[in-house]
Residue, then its C-alpha position, 0 to 999 in steps of 0.5 A: m585464794s580465788t576471787l569468788a571465795t573472797l567475794k563470798r566472805v565479803a558478802l557474809m561480812i556485809l550480811s552479818g554486819q561484821q563489815f561495819l565492825l572491821t576497823e583500821k584503828a583501835p577504839q579510844n581508851t582500848h584496855k583489853v584485846l582478844w587476839y584470836y589466832d586460828w593458824c596451826t603452823i609453828g613458824d607462822s605463829i611465832m612470826d605472826l605473834s612476834q609483834r605483841f610487844a609493840i602494843r602498849s604495855d597498858i593494854a591487856i592481851d588475851l590469846c585464843m589459839p584453838h589449833g596452834p602451838i599454844e604451849l610455846f606461849a603458855a608462859d609468855s609475859r605479854f599475854r594476860r591469859v592463853f586458852r584454846s576455846l573462845s568459851d574461855a574468853d572474857e565477856r567483853y573486849d574493846l577490840a579483837i585481832v584476827q589473823n585472816i578473814t576466813t569463813k570459819t573465823l567469821g563464824q566464830k566471831i559472829r557466834q561469840f563476839p557479834r558486836t566487838r570491833f575487830c581488825s585483821i593482820m592479813g585480811h583475805r591474803r593467804n600467800e607466803d611470799f612476804s615477811r610476816m613479821q613486817l606485815s604484823y608490825d605494819r598492821l599493828a603500828h597502824v591500828f594502835d598508832i605506834a610511833n616507832d620507825a625502828g621496824p619489826i621486833a625480833p621474835s622471842l619465846e619465854i620457855a620455863h627451864d625444866g631444871g635439867a643440867p646444862a649441856e656439856g661441851f659444844q652441842i649442835l642441834v640438828a633439825v631432822g625430818g620434815n614432811d615438806k620436801r622444800r624443808r627436808i635434807h635427805d642426807w644429814s649423815a653426809v652433812l655431819q661428816a663434812i662438819d666433822a672433817r672441817w672441824p679444827m683439830s685443836n678443838v673437841k668435836p661437837r655432839y650432835v643432837l638430832l631433833g625431829n619426829g617421823e620416819h625421816a627423822l628416825e632414818a637420819v638418826r640411824e644413818a648418823k649413828a652408822h657413820l659417826p661415833e655413836q657417843r656423839i649422837v643424841a637422838k631426840t625423836d620421842l619428845p612429848d610436846l613442843r615445849a620439851a623440844a624448845r627446851v632441848i634447843q635452848r640447852c644446845s649451843f648452835f642450830i642447823g636445819a632447814d627452814g621450818g618450825l624448829m628453826h623459828i623456835a631456835a631463832a626466837l630463843r636467840k640461838p646462833g645457827v645456819a638455816i637452809f632455804s629452798e624457794i622461800r627467801p630467807e628475808w621473808r622468814l628471818h629477822a634482820h638481826s637474827g643469829i640464824k644465818s641462811i643458805f638459799t637455793e631457788g632449786s631443790i634443797d638437796e642441790i646444795p653441796v654438803e661442803n657448802i653447808a659444813g663450811e658455813v657451820v664451821d666458820y660460824c662456830e669458829a667465830l663464836t668460840g674464838c678459835 
């Protein structure tokens, strides 16, 4: 983010009077907070909003998410109300939380809540080489005087059960596809074959549930069915929304995939698994007590030998099942 763009936003804040409403501490007797979250990515939203439970339970929080995966938070017990448009917000809040200070966010704030005090989690920052959970925790702990040195709370999601029958046997959720080359494994078929080859002969081999969308996901399904018994490949590439995807993940026993939105859903649902990271360090994205173990490379994600991925997966699965 350029210095000039930051200076322009600071000037806008001063001229509009918002600079004088930006606060480092929640007002005394704060009872109602609006969290205006205008990012659109799945994983970032799960990490950024993860510390909502650190705020005192007697403070009501409304979440306005105009662009992001709002369906993942629709049934959340910590948010009093969840909605897309600021026009659905209440008339008065004691404090507003914004993720970033951007020209667009400031414009919405000025139009809807010109006199409401507000704080920001990231301020003018836009980079990705840091722990979003730690930053959110540090900022909220400072703003709300949270006296707790335990560190960030692990992300969590509350997804209503759809009434479907529990999955039978050991099912491995495989997150396939992905548009970002850092987060896309091109030969999932080879990985699954390597897992099959290492799987204990005394155990029934797992079913693989391939979840994703787009042409890369469809190609992964085609290749998997061409090289593995088709009855053990379940394709989930046409789901209606993220809530349906989360329910699929919830029913599975284990997760494997690259760093991305589906990985963050699995981690927030407390699933065990193995995630593959390229360039972005795992400790920036996973909670210290996450059930998701990581494989990291500073180079291309496809440089990681499939045998290494298969070994991590099978060893972890054996430890979980006691075999």
